[in-house]
C-alpha positions in Angstrom: 58.2 70.6 50.1 57.4 74.1 50.8 60.6 74.7 52.8 62.6 73.8 49.7 60.7 76.2 47.5 61.2 79.2 50.1 65.1 79.0 50.0 66.6 81.9 48.2 68.2 81.3 44.8 71.9 82.1 46.0 71.3 79.6 49.0 70.4 77.0 46.5 73.8 76.7 45.0 75.4 73.7 46.5 77.4 70.5 45.9 76.4 66.8 45.3 72.8 66.0 46.2 71.9 67.8 49.3 69.9 70.8 49.8 70.3 71.6 53.5 72.4 74.4 54.9 72.7 75.5 58.6 73.5 77.3 61.7 76.9 79.0 62.6 77.5 76.4 65.2 80.3 78.5 67.1 76.9 80.5 68.3 75.0 77.4 69.3 72.8 78.2 72.2 69.4 79.7 73.1 68.9 81.3 69.9 69.3 78.2 67.9 67.4 76.0 70.2 64.5 78.4 70.1 64.6 78.6 66.4 65.1 74.9 65.5 64.1 73.0 68.8 65.2 69.9 70.3 63.2 66.9 68.7 64.6 64.5 71.5 62.5 66.4 74.3 59.2 65.2 73.2 60.0 61.5 73.6 61.9 61.6 76.8 61.0 58.8 79.4 61.2 59.5 83.3 64.4 60.6 84.9 65.9 61.2 81.6 67.6 64.2 80.1 68.6 65.8 76.7 70.9 68.6 76.5 70.6 69.2 72.7 69.4 67.2 69.8 72.3 64.9 69.8 72.7 63.6 73.4 70.0 61.7 75.3 70.6 60.2 78.8 68.3 57.8 80.7 68.6 55.8 83.9 69.7 52.8 81.7 71.6 54.0 78.9 73.3 56.9 76.8 72.3 57.6 73.3 74.2 59.6 70.8 72.4 60.9 67.6 74.0 60.6 64.2 72.2 63.1 62.3 73.1 62.1 58.8 72.4 58.8 57.0 75.0 56.2 57.0 75.4 55.0 53.4 78.8 53.4 54.1 80.8 56.6 54.6 81.1 56.0 58.5 78.4 58.5 59.8 77.5 55.9 62.4 81.0 55.9 63.7 82.5 59.5 63.1 79.7 61.5 64.4 79.2 59.9 67.8 82.8 59.6 68.3 82.9 63.5 67.9 80.4 63.7 70.7 82.0 60.9 72.7 85.5 62.4 72.5 83.9 65.6 74.4 81.9 63.6 76.9 84.5 61.3 78.0 82.8 58.2 76.7 84.5 55.1 75.5 83.1 52.9 72.7 80.7 50.3 74.1 79.4 53.1 76.6 76.7 54.4 74.3 74.1 53.4 71.7 73.9 55.3 68.3 70.5 56.1 66.8 69.8 57.9 63.5 68.2 61.3 63.6 64.4 61.4 62.7 63.2 64.3 60.5 63.7 67.6 62.0 64.9 71.2 61.3 67.4 70.7 64.2 69.3 68.6 62.2 69.9 71.1 59.2 73.2 70.7 57.5 75.7 73.4 58.0 78.3 71.7 55.6 76.8 73.2 52.4 77.4 76.9 53.3 80.8 76.9 51.6 79.2 75.5 48.5 76.2 78.0 48.5 77.9 81.1 47.9 78.9 82.0 44.4 82.6 82.0 45.1 85.5 79.6 44.6 86.2 77.2 47.4 89.8 78.9 47.7 88.5 82.4 47.9 88.5 83.4 51.6 88.2 87.1 51.0 85.8 89.2 53.1 83.2 89.2 50.3 83.3 85.5 50.0 83.1 84.9 53.7 80.1 87.4 53.9 78.2 85.6 51.1 78.8 82.3 53.0 77.3 83.6 56.1 74.2 84.8 54.3 73.9 81.5 52.7 74.3 80.0 56.1 71.5 81.9 57.6 69.2 81.4 54.7 69.7 77.6 55.1 69.4 77.8 58.8 66.0 79.1 58.4 64.9 76.7 55.8 65.6 73.8 58.6 66.4 71.2 55.7 68.1 68.1 56.6 70.1 65.9 54.1 73.0 64.0 53.6 75.3 64.4 50.5 78.0 66.6 49.1 80.8 65.1 51.4 79.4 67.1 54.1 79.2 64.6 57.0 82.3 66.0 58.8 82.3 69.8 57.7 78.6 70.0 58.9 79.3 68.2 62.4 83.0 68.9 63.3 82.1 71.8 65.3 78.6 71.4 66.4 78.8 67.8 67.6 82.0 68.6 69.7 80.0 71.4 71.3 77.0 69.4 71.9 79.4 66.9 73.7 80.9 69.7 75.8 77.5 71.3 76.8 76.6 67.4 78.0 79.9 67.1 79.8 79.8 70.4 81.6 76.1 70.0 82.5 76.5 66.6 84.0 79.5 68.2 86.2 77.3 70.9 87.2 74.7 68.3 88.4 77.4 66.5 90.3 78.5 69.7 91.9 75.1 70.6 93.0 74.5 67.1 94.4 78.0 66.8 96.2 78.6 70.5 97.1 82.1 70.2 95.4 83.2 73.3 93.4 82.7 72.7 89.6 86.5 73.5 89.0 87.5 70.5 91.1 85.2 67.9 89.3 86.6 66.0 86.1 85.2 63.3 83.9 86.5 60.0 82.7 84.9 56.9 80.9 81.3 57.8 81.2 81.8 59.0 84.9 81.9 62.1 86.8 85.0 62.1 89.2 84.9 63.8 92.5 88.2 65.0 94.2 88.1 62.1 96.6 87.9 59.6 93.8 84.2 58.9 93.9 82.9 58.1 90.5 79.2 58.8 89.5 78.1 57.2 86.2 76.3 59.8 83.9 73.1 57.6 83.9 73.0 58.3 87.7 73.0 62.0 87.2 70.2 62.1 84.3 67.4 63.0 86.5 69.4 65.7 88.4 70.8 67.1 85.2 67.3 67.6 83.7 66.6 69.9 86.5 69.1 72.4 85.9 69.9 74.6 82.9 72.1 73.3 80.3 75.8 74.9 80.3 75.4 76.3 76.8 78.7 78.2 76.8 80.8 75.0 77.3 83.9 75.0 75.1 85.3 71.9 73.3 88.6 70.7 74.1 91.8 71.5 72.5 92.7 68.9 69.9 96.0 68.2 71.7 93.9 66.5 74.4 92.0 64.1 72.0 91.8 60.6 72.9 90.0 59.4 69.7 89.3 62.0 67.2 92.3 62.2 64.8 93.8 58.9 66.0 93.7 55.5 64.2 90.8 53.8 65.4 88.3 51.0 64.3 85.0 52.3 63.2 82.3 51.4 65.5 80.3 49.4 62.9 83.2 47.5 61.4 82.7 44.4 63.7 79.0 44.2 63.5 79.2 44.5 59.7 81.9 41.9 59.3 80.1 39.3 61.6 76.8 39.9 59.9 75.1 41.2 62.9 74.5 44.7 61.8 70.7 45.1 60.4 70.5 47.1 57.0 67.1 48.3 55.8 66.9 45.0 53.8 67.0 43.0 56.9 64.2 44.7 58.5 61.2 42.4 59.6 57.8 42.8 61.4 55.2 40.5 62.7 52.4 39.9 60.0 54.6 41.3 57.3 53.9 40.6 53.6 56.4 40.9 50.8 56.1 43.0 47.6 58.1 43.2 44.3 57.4 45.4 41.4 57.6 45.7 37.6 57.7 49.2 36.8 57.8 51.1 33.4 61.3 51.1 32.2 60.6 54.2 30.1 61.4 56.5 33.1 58.6 58.6 34.3 55.7 57.0 32.2 52.8 55.0 33.1 51.4 51.5 32.8 48.9 51.2 29.8 47.7 47.5 30.7 48.6 44.2 32.0 47.8 40.6 32.0 48.5 38.6 35.4 47.0 35.6 34.6 50.1 33.3 34.8 51.3 35.1 38.0 48.0 34.7 40.0 48.6 30.9 40.2 52.2 31.0 41.0 53.4 29.8 44.5 53.1 32.3 47.6 51.1 34.7 45.6 48.6 36.6 47.7 47.6 39.7 45.8 48.3 41.5 42.6 48.1 45.3 42.6 48.1 48.0 39.8 50.3 51.0 40.5 50.5 54.3 38.7 53.5 53.3 36.6 53.5 49.2 37.1 52.3 46.2 38.9 53.3 44.8 42.4 52.9 41.4 43.5 52.3 40.6 47.2 53.6 37.2 48.4 54.7 35.2 51.3 58.6 35.9 50.5 60.5 38.2 48.4 61.7 35.3 45.8 58.0 34.4 45.2 56.8 38.0 44.6 59.9 38.6 42.3 59.4 35.6 40.2 55.5 36.1 40.0 55.9 39.8 38.9 58.4 38.8 36.2 55.6 36.5 34.7 53.1 39.6 34.3 52.8 40.8 30.9 52.7 44.8 30.8 52.1 47.2 28.1 54.1 50.5 28.9 53.5 54.0 27.6 56.5 55.0 25.5 59.5 57.2 26.8 59.3 60.9 26.3 63.1 60.9 25.4 64.9 59.3 22.5 64.3 55.6 22.4 67.7 54.8 21.2 70.9 55.9 22.4 72.1 57.4 19.3 69.4 60.0 19.6 70.6 60.9 23.1 74.1 61.9 21.7 72.4 63.7 18.8 70.4 65.8 21.2 73.6 66.5 23.3 75.6 67.6 20.1 72.9 70.0 19.1 72.8 71.5 22.6 75.7 74.0 22.2 73.2 76.9 21.3 72.1 80.1 22.9 68.6 78.7 23.8 70.3 75.9 25.9 72.7 78.1 27.6 72.9 77.6 31.3 75.5 80.0 32.3 78.8 81.6 31.6 80.2 80.7 35.1 83.7 82.5 34.8 85.5 84.7 32.4 89.1 85.8 32.4 90.7 88.2 30.0 89.8 88.2 26.3 89.2 84.6 25.4 88.5 85.0 21.7 91.7 87.1 21.2 93.7 84.6 23.4 92.7 81.6 21.1 94.2 83.4 18.1 97.6 83.5 19.7 100.1 80.8 19.0 98.7 77.2 18.2 95.1 76.5 18.6 94.1 73.0 20.4 90.5 71.8 20.1 89.2 68.5 21.5 85.8 66.9 22.1 85.1 64.7 25.2 82.3 62.6 26.2 80.7 60.8 29.4 77.8 58.4 29.2 75.0 57.8 31.6 76.3 55.4 34.5 74.2 53.8 37.2 74.7 54.0 41.0 74.2 50.2 41.7 75.0 50.0 45.5 75.1 46.5 46.9 72.1 46.9 48.8 69.2 47.2 46.1 66.3 49.7 47.0 63.9 48.5 49.6 61.7 49.6 52.5 59.0 48.7 54.9 55.9 50.5 55.6 52.5 50.3 57.2 49.7 52.5 56.4 46.6 53.0 58.7 43.7 55.4 58.8 45.6 57.8 61.0 49.0 57.8 59.2 52.1 56.0 57.9 55.2 54.6 59.2 58.1 53.9 57.1 61.5 52.3 57.4 63.9 53.0 54.7 67.5 54.0 54.2 67.5 57.6 52.6 69.7 60.7 52.7 66.6 63.1 52.9 64.3 62.5 55.9 62.0 65.2 55.4 61.7 64.7 51.6 60.7 61.1 52.2 58.0 62.2 54.6 56.6 64.7 52.0 56.8 62.3 49.1 55.4 59.4 50.9 52.5 61.4 52.3 51.8 62.8 48.9 51.5 59.3 47.4 48.8 58.3 50.1 46.9 61.6 50.6 48.3 62.3 54.0 50.0 65.4 55.5 54.0 65.1 56.0 53.5 65.2 59.7 51.4 62.1 59.5 54.3 60.0 58.1 56.8 58.7 60.8 60.2 58.1 59.1 62.8 55.5 60.7 66.2 55.8 58.8 68.0 52.6 58.3 71.6 51.6 57.8 72.2 51.5 54.0 74.4 49.3 52.0 75.7 52.0 49.8 74.1 54.8 47.8 76.5 56.9 45.7 73.5 59.1 45.1 70.9 56.5 44.6 69.3 57.1 48.0 68.5 60.6 47.2 66.0 59.5 44.8 62.6 58.1 45.7 61.7 55.2 43.2 61.1 53.0 46.1 59.6 55.5 48.3 56.7 56.3 46.0 55.7 52.6 45.2 56.1 51.4 48.6 53.7 54.1 49.9 51.4 53.2 47.0 51.3 49.4 47.7 51.1 50.1 51.6 48.2 52.3 51.0 46.3 49.6 49.1 47.1 46.9 51.8 46.2 49.2 54.9 46.8 47.6 58.2 49.5 45.1 56.8 53.2 45.8 57.1 54.7 45.8 53.5 58.4 44.9 52.6 59.4 45.9 49.2 62.7 44.7 47.7 63.6 45.8 44.2 65.1 43.0 42.2 68.5 43.7 41.0 67.0 44.1 37.5 64.5 46.7 38.6 67.1 48.5 40.5 69.0 49.0 37.4 66.0 49.7 35.1 64.4 52.3 37.5 67.7 54.0 38.5 67.9 57.6 37.7 71.4 57.7 36.2 74.4 60.1 36.3 74.2 62.9 33.8 75.4 62.2 30.3 77.7 65.1 28.8 79.7 66.2 25.9 82.5 68.8 26.2 84.0 71.1 23.5 87.1 72.7 24.5 89.5 75.0 22.8 92.7 76.4 23.9 95.9 78.1 22.6 99.8 77.6 23.5 102.4 80.0 22.5 106.0 80.1 23.4 105.8 77.2 26.0 102.9 78.5 27.8 99.2 78.1 27.9 97.5 81.4 26.7 93.9 80.6 26.7 91.3 77.9 27.6 87.7 78.0 26.6 85.7 75.1 28.3 82.2 74.3 27.1 80.0 71.5 28.1 76.5 70.3 27.2 74.9 68.0 29.8 71.6 66.9 31.3 71.0 68.7 34.6 71.4 66.5 37.7 70.6 68.7 40.4 67.6 70.3 38.7 66.1 66.9 37.9 66.4 65.9 41.7 64.8 69.2 42.7 62.1 68.8 40.2 61.1 65.2 41.5 61.3 66.7 45.1 58.5 69.1 44.1 60.7 72.2 43.9 61.7 72.8 40.4 64.4 75.4 39.6 64.7 77.7 36.7 68.2 78.8 37.6 71.4 77.1 35.9 72.5 73.9 37.4 75.2 74.7 39.6 76.6 71.2 39.4 77.4 71.5 35.8 80.0 74.2 36.8 81.8 71.7 39.2 85.0 70.7 37.6 84.5 73.2 34.9 84.8 76.7 36.4 86.8 75.8 39.6 90.1 75.6 37.6 93.0 77.1 39.7 95.6 77.5 37.2 97.0 80.8 36.3 95.7 81.3 32.8 95.6 84.6 31.2 92.4 83.9 29.2 89.7 81.6 30.7 86.0 81.0 30.1 83.8 78.2 31.4 80.2 77.8 30.1 77.4 75.1 30.4 74.5 74.2 28.1 71.7 72.2 29.7 70.3 69.7 27.2 66.4 69.3 27.2 64.3 66.0 26.3 66.9 63.4 27.5 66.6 60.7 30.2 66.3 62.3 33.8 69.5 62.3 35.5 70.6 62.8 39.1 73.5 63.3 41.5 76.2 60.5 41.3 79.1 60.3 43.6 81.0 63.7 42.9 78.1 64.8 40.7 79.0 67.3 38.0 82.7 67.1 38.8 82.6 63.4 37.8 82.3 64.4 34.1 83.5 67.9 34.0 86.8 67.0 35.9 87.5 64.3 33.3 87.0 66.9 30.6 89.1 69.8 32.0 92.0 67.9 33.3 92.2 65.9 30.1 92.1 69.0 28.1 94.6 70.8 30.5 97.0 67.8 29.8 96.7 68.2 26.0 97.4 71.8 26.3 100.5 71.3 28.5 101.6 68.6 25.9 101.2 71.0 23.2 103.2 73.7 25.0 106.1 71.1 25.3 105.9 71.2 29.3 106.0 68.3 31.9 102.4 67.4 33.0 103.1 67.7 36.8 105.7 70.4 36.9 103.6 72.7 34.7 100.4 72.2 36.8 102.5 73.1 40.0 103.9 76.2 38.3 100.5 77.4 37.1 98.8 76.7 40.4 97.6 80.0 41.9 96.7 78.9 45.4 99.5 78.1 47.6 97.8 75.4 49.7 96.7 73.6 46.6 100.1 73.9 45.0 101.3 72.1 48.1 98.9 69.2 47.3 100.4 69.1 43.8 103.8 69.1 45.3 103.1 66.5 47.7 101.8 64.1 44.9 104.9 64.9 43.0 107.2 63.8 45.9 105.1 60.9 46.8 105.2 59.4 43.3 109.1 60.4 42.8 107.8 62.2 39.6 110.9 62.6 37.4 109.4 62.9 33.9 108.8 60.1 31.3 109.1 56.5 32.2 109.4 54.9 28.8 109.3 51.4 27.8 105.6 51.1 27.7 105.1 52.6 31.1 103.5 55.8 31.6 102.2 58.2 34.4 99.4 60.7 34.4 98.3 63.4 36.9 95.0 65.2 37.3 93.9 67.6 39.9 90.4 68.6 40.8 88.8 70.5 43.7 85.5 69.3 44.5 83.2 70.3 47.6 86.1 72.3 48.7 88.6 69.4 48.7 91.7 69.7 46.6 92.6 66.3 45.3 95.8 65.3 43.2 96.4 62.0 41.9 99.1 60.4 39.8 98.2 57.1 38.0 101.1 54.7 36.8 100.3 52.1 34.0 102.2 49.6 31.9 101.0 48.8 28.5 101.2 44.7 28.1 100.6 42.5 25.2 97.1 42.0 26.6 96.2 45.6 27.4 96.9 48.2 30.2 97.7 47.4 33.6 97.3 49.8 36.3 100.1 49.5 38.5 99.9 52.2 41.1 98.0 55.5 42.2 99.3 58.0 44.6 96.8 60.6 46.1 97.3 63.8 48.1 94.4 65.6 49.4 93.8 68.6 51.9 90.9 68.0 54.4 91.9 70.8 56.8 91.5 68.4 59.6 91.7 64.6 59.8 89.1 63.3 62.0 89.5 59.4 61.4 92.6 58.6 59.5 91.7 55.1 59.0 88.3 55.9 57.5 90.0 58.7 55.5 92.4 56.1 53.7 89.3 53.8 53.0 87.1 56.5 51.5 90.0 57.8 49.4 91.0 54.2 48.3 87.3 53.5 47.7 86.7 56.9 45.7 89.8 56.0 43.5 88.5 52.4 42.9 85.1 53.9 42.0 86.5 56.5 39.6 88.9 54.1 37.7 86.4 51.4 37.4 83.7 53.4 36.1 86.0 55.1 33.5 87.2 51.9 32.4 84.1 49.9 32.2 80.7 51.5 32.8 78.0 53.0 30.6 74.3 52.7 30.6 72.7 53.0 27.1 69.1 53.0 26.0 67.2 50.8 23.5 63.4 51.0 23.0 63.5 53.5 26.0 64.9 51.3 28.4 68.3 50.8 29.9 70.1 47.9 28.3 72.3 47.1 31.3 70.3 45.3 34.0 73.1 43.7 36.2 76.5 44.0 37.3 77.9 41.7 34.6 76.9 44.5 32.0 78.1 47.3 34.2 81.2 45.9 35.7 83.4 48.1 37.8 87.0 47.3 38.7 88.0 43.8 39.7 90.1 42.9 42.6 92.9 41.5 40.3 92.9 45.0 38.4 93.1 47.1 41.5 96.4 48.9 41.9 98.4 49.8 44.9 97.0 53.1 46.3 99.1 55.3 48.4 97.5 58.3 50.3 98.5 61.3 52.1 96.3 63.8 53.8 97.4 67.5 54.4 95.8 69.7 57.0 96.6 73.0 55.6 93.2 74.1 54.5 91.6 76.7 56.9 88.3 74.9 56.8 87.3 71.3 57.7 86.6 69.5 54.4 84.9 66.1 53.3 86.3 63.2 51.7 83.6 60.8 50.5 83.6 62.3 46.9 86.5 64.4 46.1 88.8 61.3 45.2 86.6 60.4 42.3 87.1 63.1 39.8 90.8 63.0 39.2 90.9 59.3 38.9 89.5 59.2 35.3 91.6 62.0 33.8 94.9 60.8 35.6 94.2 57.4 34.0 93.5 58.9 30.6 96.7 60.9 30.9 98.7 58.0 32.0 97.6 55.9 29.0 98.5 58.5 26.7 102.0 58.8 28.3 102.6 55.1 27.9 100.8 54.7 24.2 100.6 58.0 22.6 96.9 57.5 22.4 94.4 60.0 23.7 91.1 58.7 25.1 88.6 61.4 25.2 85.4 59.3 26.0 84.3 57.2 28.8 84.2 54.3 29.2 87.7 53.6 28.1 87.4 50.0 27.4 85.7 51.0 24.0 89.1 52.0 22.9 91.7 49.9 24.9 91.8 46.7 26.9 92.6 46.5 30.6 94.3 43.6 32.3 
């Protein structure tokens, strides 16, 4: 992972789980191609053409490349549609293939996060810093999915890629027919000549390959779009609904054997010894293998392998972190000390003096470890030979998979061929490598035999690297109906630094994800400070849907609500009045209008509001609840977001609804706790998200005022927990300052 190590420190400050940055794609052309190449060129068949890394045309088909991993967020639909829009292709006229590892697919979407400026800061200095980060990341050539970057990364460059393909095909048709280029048009996968003759794109492939691509082609004006920005069914919906689409877990090969594992539940620690006497004679068992941190059973199907590996008795090396959960909280509580200081991320005014004015308000908040637990458990298929390794796995970091798999079997990264797969969810889980390392290790011991590894649900829980655990200690003051000061401090494990370390690229810099939701507060406060502390010696943690903002957003917006209440103000009206960014204020005003906010509801009903910007997307949510004799019922949620440009309104609605349900469900019910070094919750019945009967009506409105195109996969998550907590306070008078909320109140 030398590329990762070589990125500048400033360029490494980004959101969620990804590390890649990119190219200013408005300048896509010869320079970009020379620097990063076209990985499709090497594999072209006869009479085929590729104009750029995203379009390939052969005599029989058109293939569009989705450069990000599809983990359920719609990459396999949105990205090819952006290309197809410009190429005048209709759904059904092209195939979609995931990109292989290549610097050509570096992610431009993190440039906005990589500069040390607030997302709403569009000053010349901020834009210059983003341009610098963009160039540094372009040179790195890193490729990764995360940080709600799918659309921000590809909105411009895929449209340009499609436009280049369209105009080059027209040029090929002009050369063949002798017709002026200006008189030629395109429609539904055909070049149209003035006399009405239609030439299919596939018939022009060989001729297009012999002329230079039209690199100065311009994308169409949005007013001419047929699909982008319009309601449409995602390309993958039918095949998923009918059970036709093959996920990674469905992959099969001739001669394949099945593997299951039992790994040390004390994360990061090895196996000391094992007794496989009982397992050896169980049905279907072919082989038992010792691994660095556990054992594997090779069998004739996954069920036999899982049953047999469960029968193996193992002696594990103990954990290096506290064995019991109470010890984790103790370490966190003791981390608010100078030696654990991450960074003072932002300071306005004289905070200490401001805290002495008026009434002092203090509160402590907690957020536990939580799991990722996508529906599809970790899995993979691999085969190792003397010359290399081939691996099929759904993952968000193709180049990292190559490096980590290669290191596990003693190969060079270029000797590992990676095939990305459709994934049944991730939420950050498929940025880690628990399955990649052990699959490589198993396949290396079974050289020449394809090995399919599937984690049992229990192993998936036990080996999951969880979301960060955190405590916040906030102080503030109010005087004469105004918030005077806010001093926000949190101590947490460092999710991004943990991920980088496991990738072989440790960082000594403060973890920027601990600032997310903490420093990016857009209220006009005279005295403000945001500080993070990084706890040491706890369970490893990693990125989780919305990463640092998932915890800090809860802390910050809950505390802002407490300050507003102490000042005697209305929760939503006060936020609107304090909001210092006009476009963000419009988001708050929109959610107020949507929910018809008119103050307290009374009679056991309450509304709460929260506003969090994450990954550049400002999101405001109002949650309405009713206190019943059996507990709290969540009645309705209103959400307003500003994404700059809506590419797929149907998918946007689904992503927002899913994010709200995800955020509410985990706030209500979920935590991972440790006992004897291992996670205690090993299946969904002990880590239960929101049930269908608990799901409220969710009303959504997307604005397009932001000057930049923003993502939507993660931003709806952070406001959900504080909006719910604030609603419960409005209905009951009870403040809940710790997740999960069901420790303190029941839900119906």
